[in-house]
LOMAR-119919 format. One record per residue (C-alpha): residue in one letter; x, y, z. Coordinates in steps of 0.001 Angstrom, whole numbers, padded with zeros to 6 digits, always signed. Layout:
N
AXYZ...
//
This chain:
74
M+000638+000256+000257T+001005+003250-000840K+001705+006193+002065T+000489+009846+001432L+002689+012832+002786I+000132+015493+003477I+001767+018785+004227V-000531+021166+005916T+000582+024959+006093H-002449+026830+007261P-001658+029306+009683D-004669+029103+011911L-005770+025529+011133S-007702+025601+014210A-010017+028645+012861S-009983+027224+009436V-013576+025383+008219A-012401+023123+005604N-009221+023221+005563K-009666+021927+009207Q-012554+019361+008099W-010494+018081+005658V-007808+017314+008278E-009466+015547+010352A-011141+013352+007862L-007850+012219+006340G-006587+011403+010204L-009165+008933+010126Y-006784+006699+008056P-003437+007063+009584E-002277+003772+007758R-002513+005736+004299F-001619+009233+005527T+000637+010991+007356L-000603+014680+007942H+001997+016967+008584D+001218+020520+010377L+004379+022614+008878Y+002779+025745+011773G+002470+023463+013926Q+006144+021918+013821Y+007798+025109+013858A+005493+027905+015135A+008503+029419+016411A+011822+027407+015515P+013776+027139+012414I+012615+024513+010337D+014585+020813+011366V+015720+019999+007313A+016909+016627+007700R+013795+015727+009406E+011640+017205+006209Q+013729+015548+003960A+013138+012147+005702L+009466+012946+006185V+009289+013417+002114E+011436+009891+001495E+009737+007818+003778H+006149+008076+001344D+005089+007914-002371K+003286+010660-002765I+002827+014284-001765I+000244+016900-001379F+000812+020457-000380Q-002457+021795+001592F-002703+025835+001756P-005312+028457+002594F-007196+029162-000880Y-006491+032674-000565W-002914+032158-000940F-003997+031591-004190N-000692+030257-005841C+001721+027740-004027P+003025+028383-001145
//
């Protein structure tokens, strides 16, 4: 079975409507999806590049989820 890494980049996921519901629904399938909240992980810390690279290498697919109002890739 393939596993998908979903990188969630929302500055306030708890206040979101659509993004929050989507993440909660995908969380019901941990055997298929790894949810990775960048804002939650690195709110005040520098990004751990080695950890992020390892996450990418451990998964078959990657999805970037970000607020629609950004209207482009983050």
